[in-house]
C-alpha positions as protocol buffer text, in pm:
chain_id: "A"
residue {
  index: 1
  type: MET
  ca { x: -1667 y: -2444 z: 13222 }
}
residue {
  index: 2
  type: LYS
  ca { x: -1533 y: -2120 z: 13372 }
}
residue {
  index: 3
  type: ILE
  ca { x: -1229 y: -2023 z: 13160 }
}
residue {
  index: 4
  type: LEU
  ca { x: -990 y: -1742 z: 13252 }
}
residue {
  index: 5
  type: GLU
  ca { x: -789 y: -1616 z: 12952 }
}
residue {
  index: 6
  type: PHE
  ca { x: -488 y: -1388 z: 12980 }
}
residue {
  index: 7
  type: VAL
  ca { x: -465 y: -1139 z: 12691 }
}
residue {
  index: 8
  type: CYS
  ca { x: -190 y: -1248 z: 12456 }
}
residue {
  index: 9
  type: HIS
  ca { x: -258 y: -1250 z: 12081 }
}
residue {
  index: 10
  type: GLU
  ca { x: -577 y: -1064 z: 11983 }
}
residue {
  index: 11
  type: GLY
  ca { x: -594 y: -1202 z: 11631 }
}
residue {
  index: 12
  type: VAL
  ca { x: -593 y: -1560 z: 11754 }
}
residue {
  index: 13
  type: GLN
  ca { x: -777 y: -1515 z: 12082 }
}
residue {
  index: 14
  type: GLU
  ca { x: -1076 y: -1333 z: 11934 }
}
residue {
  index: 15
  type: MET
  ca { x: -1166 y: -1644 z: 11733 }
}
residue {
  index: 16
  type: MET
  ca { x: -1124 y: -1873 z: 12031 }
}
residue {
  index: 17
  type: LEU
  ca { x: -1321 y: -1648 z: 12267 }
}
residue {
  index: 18
  type: ARG
  ca { x: -1613 y: -1658 z: 12024 }
}
residue {
  index: 19
  type: GLN
  ca { x: -1590 y: -2035 z: 12009 }
}
residue {
  index: 20
  type: TRP
  ca { x: -1591 y: -2072 z: 12388 }
}
residue {
  index: 21
  type: LEU
  ca { x: -1898 y: -1851 z: 12417 }
}
residue {
  index: 22
  type: GLU
  ca { x: -2080 y: -2039 z: 12140 }
}
residue {
  index: 23
  type: ARG
  ca { x: -2005 y: -2366 z: 12320 }
}
residue {
  index: 24
  type: GLY
  ca { x: -2161 y: -2242 z: 12642 }
}
residue {
  index: 25
  type: HIS
  ca { x: -1850 y: -2169 z: 12846 }
}
residue {
  index: 26
  type: GLU
  ca { x: -1824 y: -1883 z: 13094 }
}
residue {
  index: 27
  type: VAL
  ca { x: -1533 y: -1676 z: 12967 }
}
residue {
  index: 28
  type: TYR
  ca { x: -1322 y: -1423 z: 13157 }
}
residue {
  index: 29
  type: LEU
  ca { x: -1048 y: -1206 z: 13008 }
}
residue {
  index: 30
  type: THR
  ca { x: -771 y: -1041 z: 13207 }
}
residue {
  index: 31
  type: GLU
  ca { x: -474 y: -824 z: 13118 }
}
residue {
  index: 32
  type: ALA
  ca { x: -130 y: -873 z: 13265 }
}
residue {
  index: 33
  type: GLY
  ca { x: 171 y: -840 z: 13037 }
}
residue {
  index: 34
  type: LYS
  ca { x: -37 y: -731 z: 12737 }
}
residue {
  index: 35
  type: THR
  ca { x: -347 y: -519 z: 12686 }
}
residue {
  index: 36
  type: TRP
  ca { x: -635 y: -563 z: 12444 }
}
residue {
  index: 37
  type: ASN
  ca { x: -648 y: -229 z: 12263 }
}
residue {
  index: 38
  type: ASN
  ca { x: -933 y: -299 z: 12016 }
}
residue {
  index: 39
  type: THR
  ca { x: -720 y: -176 z: 11726 }
}
residue {
  index: 40
  type: TYR
  ca { x: -808 y: -471 z: 11505 }
}
residue {
  index: 41
  type: PHE
  ca { x: -1055 y: -679 z: 11706 }
}
residue {
  index: 42
  type: GLU
  ca { x: -1324 y: -602 z: 11959 }
}
residue {
  index: 43
  type: VAL
  ca { x: -1358 y: -825 z: 12263 }
}
residue {
  index: 44
  type: PRO
  ca { x: -1656 y: -1050 z: 12181 }
}
residue {
  index: 45
  type: GLU
  ca { x: -1980 y: -961 z: 12355 }
}
residue {
  index: 46
  type: GLY
  ca { x: -2035 y: -1189 z: 12652 }
}
residue {
  index: 47
  type: VAL
  ca { x: -1672 y: -1203 z: 12763 }
}
residue {
  index: 48
  type: ILE
  ca { x: -1637 y: -1082 z: 13123 }
}
residue {
  index: 49
  type: ARG
  ca { x: -1345 y: -845 z: 13185 }
}
residue {
  index: 50
  type: GLU
  ca { x: -1260 y: -973 z: 13532 }
}
residue {
  index: 51
  type: ARG
  ca { x: -1014 y: -1209 z: 13698 }
}
residue {
  index: 52
  type: PRO
  ca { x: -1214 y: -1459 z: 13907 }
}
residue {
  index: 53
  type: SER
  ca { x: -1039 y: -1623 z: 14201 }
}
residue {
  index: 54
  type: ASN
  ca { x: -1164 y: -1973 z: 14122 }
}
residue {
  index: 55
  type: PRO
  ca { x: -1186 y: -2045 z: 13747 }
}
residue {
  index: 56
  type: ASP
  ca { x: -1202 y: -2405 z: 13632 }
}
residue {
  index: 57
  type: LEU
  ca { x: -906 y: -2347 z: 13402 }
}
residue {
  index: 58
  type: ILE
  ca { x: -655 y: -2074 z: 13317 }
}
residue {
  index: 59
  type: SER
  ca { x: -525 y: -2025 z: 12962 }
}
residue {
  index: 60
  type: VAL
  ca { x: -214 y: -1816 z: 12893 }
}
residue {
  index: 61
  type: GLY
  ca { x: -2 y: -1747 z: 12587 }
}
residue {
  index: 62
  type: SER
  ca { x: 328 y: -1608 z: 12713 }
}
residue {
  index: 63
  type: THR
  ca { x: 591 y: -1716 z: 12963 }
}
residue {
  index: 64
  type: PRO
  ca { x: 556 y: -1404 z: 13186 }
}
residue {
  index: 65
  type: ASP
  ca { x: 179 y: -1456 z: 13203 }
}
residue {
  index: 66
  type: LEU
  ca { x: 232 y: -1822 z: 13291 }
}
residue {
  index: 67
  type: ALA
  ca { x: 425 y: -1710 z: 13599 }
}
residue {
  index: 68
  type: LYS
  ca { x: 146 y: -1465 z: 13687 }
}
residue {
  index: 69
  type: ALA
  ca { x: -115 y: -1740 z: 13648 }
}
residue {
  index: 70
  type: VAL
  ca { x: 74 y: -1967 z: 13886 }
}
residue {
  index: 71
  type: ILE
  ca { x: 96 y: -1685 z: 14141 }
}
residue {
  index: 72
  type: HIS
  ca { x: -275 y: -1608 z: 14095 }
}
residue {
  index: 73
  type: LYS
  ca { x: -395 y: -1957 z: 14181 }
}
residue {
  index: 74
  type: ILE
  ca { x: -158 y: -1989 z: 14478 }
}
residue {
  index: 75
  type: LYS
  ca { x: -257 y: -1646 z: 14608 }
}
residue {
  index: 76
  type: HIS
  ca { x: -623 y: -1747 z: 14603 }
}
residue {
  index: 77
  type: PHE
  ca { x: -556 y: -2089 z: 14759 }
}
residue {
  index: 78
  type: HIS
  ca { x: -657 y: -2285 z: 14450 }
}
residue {
  index: 79
  type: PRO
  ca { x: -334 y: -2470 z: 14363 }
}
residue {
  index: 80
  type: GLY
  ca { x: -522 y: -2739 z: 14174 }
}
residue {
  index: 81
  type: ILE
  ca { x: -652 y: -2513 z: 13894 }
}
residue {
  index: 82
  type: PRO
  ca { x: -502 y: -2643 z: 13567 }
}
residue {
  index: 83
  type: ILE
  ca { x: -310 y: -2400 z: 13346 }
}
residue {
  index: 84
  type: VAL
  ca { x: -283 y: -2437 z: 12969 }
}
residue {
  index: 85
  type: MET
  ca { x: 15 y: -2262 z: 12813 }
}
residue {
  index: 86
  type: VAL
  ca { x: -37 y: -2198 z: 12440 }
}
residue {
  index: 87
  type: HIS
  ca { x: 306 y: -2102 z: 12307 }
}
residue {
  index: 88
  type: HIS
  ca { x: 261 y: -1800 z: 12079 }
}
residue {
  index: 89
  type: TRP
  ca { x: 636 y: -1737 z: 12079 }
}
residue {
  index: 90
  type: PHE
  ca { x: 951 y: -1945 z: 12084 }
}
residue {
  index: 91
  type: PRO
  ca { x: 1015 y: -2107 z: 12424 }
}
residue {
  index: 92
  type: SER
  ca { x: 1199 y: -1883 z: 12665 }
}
residue {
  index: 93
  type: GLU
  ca { x: 1550 y: -1986 z: 12767 }
}
residue {
  index: 94
  type: LYS
  ca { x: 1549 y: -1776 z: 13084 }
}
residue {
  index: 95
  type: LYS
  ca { x: 1654 y: -1951 z: 13402 }
}
residue {
  index: 96
  type: LEU
  ca { x: 1315 y: -2030 z: 13559 }
}
residue {
  index: 97
  type: ALA
  ca { x: 1111 y: -2075 z: 13241 }
}
residue {
  index: 98
  type: GLY
  ca { x: 1142 y: -2453 z: 13240 }
}
residue {
  index: 99
  type: MET
  ca { x: 1010 y: -2476 z: 13595 }
}
residue {
  index: 100
  type: PHE
  ca { x: 697 y: -2282 z: 13500 }
}
residue {
  index: 101
  type: TYR
  ca { x: 645 y: -2483 z: 13179 }
}
residue {
  index: 102
  type: ARG
  ca { x: 639 y: -2799 z: 13389 }
}
residue {
  index: 103
  type: LEU
  ca { x: 355 y: -2653 z: 13595 }
}
residue {
  index: 104
  type: ALA
  ca { x: 132 y: -2626 z: 13288 }
}
residue {
  index: 105
  type: THR
  ca { x: -7 y: -2830 z: 13004 }
}
residue {
  index: 106
  type: ASN
  ca { x: 184 y: -2701 z: 12703 }
}
residue {
  index: 107
  type: ILE
  ca { x: 39 y: -2648 z: 12355 }
}
residue {
  index: 108
  type: THR
  ca { x: 276 y: -2576 z: 12067 }
}
residue {
  index: 109
  type: LEU
  ca { x: 168 y: -2449 z: 11726 }
}
residue {
  index: 110
  type: THR
  ca { x: 426 y: -2605 z: 11492 }
}
residue {
  index: 111
  type: SER
  ca { x: 635 y: -2922 z: 11495 }
}
residue {
  index: 112
  type: TYR
  ca { x: 950 y: -2710 z: 11504 }
}
residue {
  index: 113
  type: GLN
  ca { x: 832 y: -2520 z: 11812 }
}
residue {
  index: 114
  type: ARG
  ca { x: 740 y: -2848 z: 11979 }
}
residue {
  index: 115
  type: GLN
  ca { x: 1092 y: -2978 z: 11918 }
}
residue {
  index: 116
  type: CYS
  ca { x: 1245 y: -2655 z: 12050 }
}
residue {
  index: 117
  type: LEU
  ca { x: 1056 y: -2689 z: 12377 }
}
residue {
  index: 118
  type: LEU
  ca { x: 1172 y: -3048 z: 12404 }
}
residue {
  index: 119
  type: ASP
  ca { x: 1534 y: -2968 z: 12320 }
}
residue {
  index: 120
  type: ILE
  ca { x: 1564 y: -2668 z: 12552 }
}
residue {
  index: 121
  type: TRP
  ca { x: 1367 y: -2787 z: 12855 }
}
residue {
  index: 122
  type: ASN
  ca { x: 1283 y: -3153 z: 12791 }
}
residue {
  index: 123
  type: VAL
  ca { x: 916 y: -3055 z: 12823 }
}
residue {
  index: 124
  type: GLU
  ca { x: 656 y: -3238 z: 12617 }
}
residue {
  index: 125
  type: SER
  ca { x: 369 y: -3055 z: 12449 }
}
residue {
  index: 126
  type: GLU
  ca { x: 63 y: -3121 z: 12239 }
}
residue {
  index: 127
  type: LEU
  ca { x: 71 y: -2995 z: 11881 }
}
residue {
  index: 128
  type: ILE
  ca { x: -236 y: -2794 z: 11783 }
}
residue {
  index: 129
  type: TYR
  ca { x: -198 y: -2564 z: 11484 }
}
residue {
  index: 130
  type: CYS
  ca { x: -270 y: -2191 z: 11480 }
}
residue {
  index: 131
  type: PRO
  ca { x: -636 y: -2120 z: 11395 }
}
residue {
  index: 132
  type: ILE
  ca { x: -771 y: -1923 z: 11102 }
}
residue {
  index: 133
  type: ASP
  ca { x: -1128 y: -1802 z: 11061 }
}
residue {
  index: 134
  type: ALA
  ca { x: -1245 y: -2002 z: 10761 }
}
residue {
  index: 135
  type: ASP
  ca { x: -1549 y: -1778 z: 10716 }
}
residue {
  index: 136
  type: VAL
  ca { x: -1335 y: -1464 z: 10684 }
}
residue {
  index: 137
  type: PHE
  ca { x: -1046 y: -1618 z: 10492 }
}
residue {
  index: 138
  type: ARG
  ca { x: -1242 y: -1768 z: 10204 }
}
residue {
  index: 139
  type: PRO
  ca { x: -1209 y: -1766 z: 9824 }
}
residue {
  index: 140
  type: HIS
  ca { x: -1324 y: -1455 z: 9637 }
}
residue {
  index: 141
  type: ASP
  ca { x: -1460 y: -1423 z: 9284 }
}
residue {
  index: 142
  type: THR
  ca { x: -1193 y: -1173 z: 9188 }
}
residue {
  index: 143
  type: GLU
  ca { x: -985 y: -1184 z: 8873 }
}
residue {
  index: 144
  type: ALA
  ca { x: -621 y: -1176 z: 8976 }
}
residue {
  index: 145
  type: ASP
  ca { x: -369 y: -942 z: 8817 }
}
residue {
  index: 146
  type: PRO
  ca { x: -97 y: -1173 z: 8676 }
}
residue {
  index: 147
  type: LYS
  ca { x: 167 y: -908 z: 8747 }
}
residue {
  index: 148
  type: LEU
  ca { x: 69 y: -832 z: 9108 }
}
residue {
  index: 149
  type: PHE
  ca { x: 262 y: -1001 z: 9390 }
}
residue {
  index: 150
  type: LEU
  ca { x: 176 y: -922 z: 9750 }
}
residue {
  index: 151
  type: ALA
  ca { x: 472 y: -948 z: 9986 }
}
residue {
  index: 152
  type: ILE
  ca { x: 380 y: -1012 z: 10347 }
}
residue {
  index: 153
  type: GLY
  ca { x: 653 y: -828 z: 10531 }
}
residue {
  index: 154
  type: ASN
  ca { x: 719 y: -726 z: 10886 }
}
residue {
  index: 155
  type: GLY
  ca { x: 410 y: -596 z: 11062 }
}
residue {
  index: 156
  type: PHE
  ca { x: 595 y: -514 z: 11382 }
}
residue {
  index: 157
  type: VAL
  ca { x: 884 y: -293 z: 11490 }
}
residue {
  index: 158
  type: PRO
  ca { x: 1152 y: -354 z: 11222 }
}
residue {
  index: 159
  type: ARG
  ca { x: 1367 y: -656 z: 11294 }
}
residue {
  index: 160
  type: LEU
  ca { x: 1660 y: -788 z: 11095 }
}
residue {
  index: 161
  type: ASP
  ca { x: 1520 y: -1141 z: 11097 }
}
residue {
  index: 162
  type: MET
  ca { x: 1212 y: -1050 z: 10894 }
}
residue {
  index: 163
  type: GLY
  ca { x: 1392 y: -1081 z: 10561 }
}
residue {
  index: 164
  type: TRP
  ca { x: 1364 y: -738 z: 10402 }
}
residue {
  index: 165
  type: GLN
  ca { x: 1719 y: -778 z: 10267 }
}
residue {
  index: 166
  type: ASN
  ca { x: 1609 y: -1086 z: 10075 }
}
residue {
  index: 167
  type: LEU
  ca { x: 1304 y: -906 z: 9939 }
}
residue {
  index: 168
  type: VAL
  ca { x: 1526 y: -626 z: 9807 }
}
residue {
  index: 169
  type: GLU
  ca { x: 1743 y: -882 z: 9626 }
}
residue {
  index: 170
  type: ILE
  ca { x: 1440 y: -1068 z: 9492 }
}
residue {
  index: 171
  type: MET
  ca { x: 1279 y: -753 z: 9354 }
}
residue {
  index: 172
  type: ALA
  ca { x: 1604 y: -635 z: 9195 }
}
residue {
  index: 173
  type: LYS
  ca { x: 1647 y: -969 z: 9017 }
}
residue {
  index: 174
  type: VAL
  ca { x: 1284 y: -973 z: 8899 }
}
residue {
  index: 175
  type: TYR
  ca { x: 1310 y: -621 z: 8760 }
}
residue {
  index: 176
  type: GLU
  ca { x: 1613 y: -718 z: 8553 }
}
residue {
  index: 177
  type: GLU
  ca { x: 1370 y: -937 z: 8356 }
}
residue {
  index: 178
  type: ASP
  ca { x: 1030 y: -770 z: 8386 }
}
residue {
  index: 179
  type: PRO
  ca { x: 984 y: -411 z: 8509 }
}
residue {
  index: 180
  type: LYS
  ca { x: 605 y: -448 z: 8482 }
}
residue {
  index: 181
  type: ILE
  ca { x: 583 y: -677 z: 8785 }
}
residue {
  index: 182
  type: HIS
  ca { x: 408 y: -493 z: 9068 }
}
residue {
  index: 183
  type: PHE
  ca { x: 519 y: -569 z: 9423 }
}
residue {
  index: 184
  type: GLN
  ca { x: 293 y: -453 z: 9703 }
}
residue {
  index: 185
  type: ILE
  ca { x: 449 y: -479 z: 10048 }
}
residue {
  index: 186
  type: LEU
  ca { x: 225 y: -523 z: 10349 }
}
residue {
  index: 187
  type: GLY
  ca { x: 390 y: -435 z: 10677 }
}
residue {
  index: 188
  type: ILE
  ca { x: 641 y: -202 z: 10835 }
}
residue {
  index: 189
  type: ASN
  ca { x: 955 y: -211 z: 10624 }
}
residue {
  index: 190
  type: PRO
  ca { x: 1112 y: 137 z: 10635 }
}
residue {
  index: 191
  type: GLU
  ca { x: 1439 y: 1 z: 10498 }
}
residue {
  index: 192
  type: ILE
  ca { x: 1275 y: -56 z: 10159 }
}
residue {
  index: 193
  type: LYS
  ca { x: 1237 y: 257 z: 9948 }
}
residue {
  index: 194
  type: PRO
  ca { x: 963 y: 204 z: 9684 }
}
residue {
  index: 195
  type: GLY
  ca { x: 1109 y: 481 z: 9470 }
}
residue {
  index: 196
  type: ASP
  ca { x: 1425 y: 276 z: 9418 }
}
residue {
  index: 197
  type: PHE
  ca { x: 1228 y: 24 z: 9208 }
}
residue {
  index: 198
  type: PRO
  ca { x: 1015 y: 44 z: 8892 }
}
residue {
  index: 199
  type: ASN
  ca { x: 682 y: -63 z: 9044 }
}
residue {
  index: 200
  type: VAL
  ca { x: 677 y: -110 z: 9422 }
}
residue {
  index: 201
  type: SER
  ca { x: 413 y: 16 z: 9664 }
}
residue {
  index: 202
  type: THR
  ca { x: 330 y: -34 z: 10031 }
}
residue {
  index: 203
  type: LEU
  ca { x: -1 y: -65 z: 10208 }
}
residue {
  index: 204
  type: SER
  ca { x: -150 y: -113 z: 10552 }
}
residue {
  index: 205
  type: LEU
  ca { x: -462 y: -324 z: 10601 }
}
residue {
  index: 206
  type: LYS
  ca { x: -664 y: -449 z: 10893 }
}
residue {
  index: 207
  type: PRO
  ca { x: -686 y: -830 z: 10913 }
}
residue {
  index: 208
  type: GLY
  ca { x: -1047 y: -833 z: 10796 }
}
residue {
  index: 209
  type: GLU
  ca { x: -954 y: -635 z: 10485 }
}
residue {
  index: 210
  type: LEU
  ca { x: -670 y: -865 z: 10386 }
}
residue {
  index: 211
  type: PRO
  ca { x: -857 y: -1153 z: 10212 }
}
residue {
  index: 212
  type: ALA
  ca { x: -1033 y: -931 z: 9957 }
}
residue {
  index: 213
  type: HIS
  ca { x: -708 y: -757 z: 9871 }
}
residue {
  index: 214
  type: GLU
  ca { x: -506 y: -1078 z: 9851 }
}
residue {
  index: 215
  type: ALA
  ca { x: -762 y: -1219 z: 9609 }
}
residue {
  index: 216
  type: GLY
  ca { x: -649 y: -972 z: 9342 }
}
residue {
  index: 217
  type: ALA
  ca { x: -284 y: -1083 z: 9351 }
}
residue {
  index: 218
  type: ARG
  ca { x: -123 y: -1352 z: 9137 }
}
residue {
  index: 219
  type: ALA
  ca { x: 58 y: -1487 z: 9443 }
}
residue {
  index: 220
  type: ILE
  ca { x: 139 y: -1409 z: 9804 }
}
residue {
  index: 221
  type: ILE
  ca { x: 510 y: -1419 z: 9880 }
}
residue {
  index: 222
  type: PHE
  ca { x: 686 y: -1458 z: 10216 }
}
residue {
  index: 223
  type: PRO
  ca { x: 1052 y: -1350 z: 10211 }
}
residue {
  index: 224
  type: THR
  ca { x: 1084 y: -1365 z: 10590 }
}
residue {
  index: 225
  type: ILE
  ca { x: 1376 y: -1565 z: 10728 }
}
residue {
  index: 226
  type: ARG
  ca { x: 1220 y: -1642 z: 11066 }
}
residue {
  index: 227
  type: THR
  ca { x: 861 y: -1693 z: 11173 }
}
residue {
  index: 228
  type: LEU
  ca { x: 692 y: -1890 z: 11447 }
}
residue {
  index: 229
  type: ILE
  ca { x: 321 y: -1874 z: 11375 }
}
residue {
  index: 230
  type: PRO
  ca { x: 272 y: -1860 z: 10996 }
}
residue {
  index: 231
  type: GLN
  ca { x: -78 y: -1716 z: 11035 }
}
residue {
  index: 232
  type: SER
  ca { x: -55 y: -1492 z: 10729 }
}
residue {
  index: 233
  type: LEU
  ca { x: 57 y: -1790 z: 10522 }
}
residue {
  index: 234
  type: ILE
  ca { x: -233 y: -1999 z: 10654 }
}
residue {
  index: 235
  type: GLY
  ca { x: -471 y: -1717 z: 10565 }
}
residue {
  index: 236
  type: ALA
  ca { x: -339 y: -1692 z: 10210 }
}
residue {
  index: 237
  type: MET
  ca { x: -374 y: -2068 z: 10163 }
}
residue {
  index: 238
  type: SER
  ca { x: -728 y: -2054 z: 10301 }
}
residue {
  index: 239
  type: ILE
  ca { x: -847 y: -1807 z: 10037 }
}
residue {
  index: 240
  type: GLU
  ca { x: -701 y: -2029 z: 9763 }
}
residue {
  index: 241
  type: LYS
  ca { x: -403 y: -1819 z: 9665 }
}
residue {
  index: 242
  type: THR
  ca { x: -67 y: -1934 z: 9535 }
}
residue {
  index: 243
  type: VAL
  ca { x: 190 y: -1903 z: 9813 }
}
residue {
  index: 244
  type: VAL
  ca { x: 569 y: -1879 z: 9775 }
}
residue {
  index: 245
  type: SER
  ca { x: 790 y: -1903 z: 10084 }
}
residue {
  index: 246
  type: PHE
  ca { x: 1138 y: -1994 z: 10190 }
}
residue {
  index: 247
  type: GLU
  ca { x: 1153 y: -2349 z: 10324 }
}
residue {
  index: 248
  type: LEU
  ca { x: 1143 y: -2251 z: 10692 }
}
residue {
  index: 249
  type: ASP
  ca { x: 1114 y: -2512 z: 10967 }
}
residue {
  index: 250
  type: THR
  ca { x: 790 y: -2351 z: 11087 }
}
residue {
  index: 251
  type: VAL
  ca { x: 632 y: -2348 z: 10740 }
}
residue {
  index: 252
  type: VAL
  ca { x: 690 y: -2701 z: 10613 }
}
residue {
  index: 253
  type: ASP
  ca { x: 418 y: -2851 z: 10836 }
}
residue {
  index: 254
  type: LEU
  ca { x: 165 y: -2686 z: 10607 }
}
residue {
  index: 255
  type: LEU
  ca { x: 324 y: -2582 z: 10278 }
}
residue {
  index: 256
  type: LYS
  ca { x: 419 y: -2866 z: 10044 }
}
residue {
  index: 257
  type: GLU
  ca { x: 608 y: -2795 z: 9722 }
}
residue {
  index: 258
  type: GLY
  ca { x: 396 y: -2858 z: 9416 }
}
residue {
  index: 259
  type: ARG
  ca { x: 93 y: -2979 z: 9610 }
}
residue {
  index: 260
  type: ASN
  ca { x: -40 y: -2663 z: 9775 }
}
residue {
  index: 261
  type: GLY
  ca { x: 226 y: -2398 z: 9715 }
}
residue {
  index: 262
  type: HIS
  ca { x: 591 y: -2335 z: 9641 }
}
residue {
  index: 263
  type: LEU
  ca { x: 891 y: -2372 z: 9871 }
}
residue {
  index: 264
  type: ILE
  ca { x: 1225 y: -2210 z: 9792 }
}
residue {
  index: 265
  type: SER
  ca { x: 1550 y: -2333 z: 9945 }
}
residue {
  index: 266
  type: CYS
  ca { x: 1670 y: -2097 z: 10218 }
}
residue {
  index: 267
  type: TYR
  ca { x: 1772 y: -1828 z: 10117 }
}
residue {
  index: 268
  type: ASP
  ca { x: 1806 y: -1864 z: 9742 }
}
residue {
  index: 269
  type: THR
  ca { x: 1689 y: -1526 z: 9615 }
}
residue {
  index: 270
  type: ASP
  ca { x: 1769 y: -1623 z: 9254 }
}
residue {
  index: 271
  type: ALA
  ca { x: 1531 y: -1919 z: 9272 }
}
residue {
  index: 272
  type: PHE
  ca { x: 1269 y: -1705 z: 9447 }
}
residue {
  index: 273
  type: ALA
  ca { x: 1286 y: -1442 z: 9173 }
}
residue {
  index: 274
  type: ASP
  ca { x: 1269 y: -1708 z: 8902 }
}
residue {
  index: 275
  type: ARG
  ca { x: 956 y: -1858 z: 9058 }
}
residue {
  index: 276
  type: ILE
  ca { x: 786 y: -1517 z: 9063 }
}
residue {
  index: 277
  type: LEU
  ca { x: 868 y: -1463 z: 8696 }
}
residue {
  index: 278
  type: GLU
  ca { x: 738 y: -1811 z: 8608 }
}
residue {
  index: 279
  type: LEU
  ca { x: 412 y: -1752 z: 8793 }
}
residue {
  index: 280
  type: SER
  ca { x: 361 y: -1416 z: 8621 }
}
residue {
  index: 281
  type: ARG
  ca { x: 361 y: -1600 z: 8285 }
}
residue {
  index: 282
  type: GLN
  ca { x: 142 y: -1893 z: 8388 }
}
residue {
  index: 283
  type: PRO
  ca { x: -229 y: -1923 z: 8464 }
}
residue {
  index: 284
  type: GLU
  ca { x: -329 y: -2004 z: 8819 }
}
residue {
  index: 285
  type: ASP
  ca { x: -303 y: -2373 z: 8908 }
}
residue {
  index: 286
  type: LYS
  ca { x: -658 y: -2449 z: 9022 }
}
residue {
  index: 287
  type: ALA
  ca { x: -570 y: -2786 z: 9173 }
}
residue {
  index: 288
  type: LEU
  ca { x: -281 y: -2638 z: 9372 }
}
residue {
  index: 289
  type: VAL
  ca { x: -484 y: -2355 z: 9527 }
}
residue {
  index: 290
  type: SER
  ca { x: -775 y: -2589 z: 9600 }
}
residue {
  index: 291
  type: ASN
  ca { x: -535 y: -2816 z: 9787 }
}
residue {
  index: 292
  type: ALA
  ca { x: -401 y: -2512 z: 9971 }
}
residue {
  index: 293
  type: ARG
  ca { x: -739 y: -2433 z: 10126 }
}
residue {
  index: 294
  type: LYS
  ca { x: -817 y: -2797 z: 10194 }
}
residue {
  index: 295
  type: ASP
  ca { x: -485 y: -2860 z: 10368 }
}
residue {
  index: 296
  type: ALA
  ca { x: -487 y: -2535 z: 10566 }
}
residue {
  index: 297
  type: LEU
  ca { x: -839 y: -2580 z: 10698 }
}
residue {
  index: 298
  type: GLY
  ca { x: -784 y: -2947 z: 10774 }
}
residue {
  index: 299
  type: LYS
  ca { x: -536 y: -2841 z: 11043 }
}
residue {
  index: 300
  type: CYS
  ca { x: -620 y: -2477 z: 11113 }
}
residue {
  index: 301
  type: ASP
  ca { x: -994 y: -2413 z: 11077 }
}
residue {
  index: 302
  type: HIS
  ca { x: -1077 y: -2230 z: 11400 }
}
residue {
  index: 303
  type: ARG
  ca { x: -1356 y: -2477 z: 11474 }
}
residue {
  index: 304
  type: VAL
  ca { x: -1118 y: -2772 z: 11436 }
}
residue {
  index: 305
  type: VAL
  ca { x: -866 y: -2603 z: 11665 }
}
residue {
  index: 306
  type: ALA
  ca { x: -1142 y: -2524 z: 11917 }
}
residue {
  index: 307
  type: ASP
  ca { x: -1245 y: -2891 z: 11919 }
}
residue {
  index: 308
  type: GLN
  ca { x: -887 y: -2995 z: 11993 }
}
residue {
  index: 309
  type: LEU
  ca { x: -832 y: -2736 z: 12265 }
}
residue {
  index: 310
  type: GLU
  ca { x: -1169 y: -2805 z: 12425 }
}
residue {
  index: 311
  type: SER
  ca { x: -1078 y: -3173 z: 12441 }
}
residue {
  index: 312
  type: VAL
  ca { x: -762 y: -3078 z: 12634 }
}
residue {
  index: 313
  type: PHE
  ca { x: -963 y: -2851 z: 12865 }
}
residue {
  index: 314
  type: ASN
  ca { x: -1220 y: -3122 z: 12938 }
}
residue {
  index: 315
  type: ARG
  ca { x: -950 y: -3375 z: 13013 }
}
residue {
  index: 316
  type: LEU
  ca { x: -783 y: -3141 z: 13261 }
}
residue {
  index: 317
  type: VAL
  ca { x: -1099 y: -3024 z: 13434 }
}
residue {
  index: 318
  type: GLY
  ca { x: -1244 y: -3374 z: 13448 }
}
């Protein structure tokens, strides 16, 4: 199958591009709204950096690129080429977005996102979860520091919805009880001043470096108040780490209280701080973290996701 992919989300696409090549597909990659800058991932060898006029299928990940894909196939007199729209963001509410969504087969990555697309545009979609590379995000034989908690913060331009205010409150409450707790914050959170707290540090890691570092933490915490693709959470579950998160609509598909992690009522910072303190005094729950990997990979292993997407592609191409 000749697949044309529009650059959208390097961290997700790199896995899928490798899968398509391994499965014998002819893969093309084109840039429109976004560019592939090789900061974290190289384009897999074998991917052709061209935009063919007559692919068997076009795959896009953003609403602007969906419009460009429609124009591309009309411009080249191939109106029958199927388009798959994998929603890496919340559905757009702009005036013409619904019209373009109806011209594609839509894939959503969480139940909440699927419902949003239905509520806003009355457009159905197929639910296929965000992939994680199970070979990279795997358990490590590393003894965890019971006082180390890794906070996955905002890795993008600072936004109010990423929850840094909650993290400040959580840390302040924890330090009232135990100043030896060490919070490491991964991401861009300039509002948080490490010097204002007893034991807070920040760090920047490439995705491939994250699993080994996470392995040394007692738990991975997610204070964010809004997320669409909980890829970092899926990764933490996949390496068998204890995960603590607010009970967000986009998280509850995967994270189940007491079975594979810990959910905190939104946005109860007292309860979040109490859970951190409890975990710092308790040994790791082996059954819980084993379930975390099992449940995450059952839905998100990149090979499982590739099987599901390939099934959609085959159905459309015929």
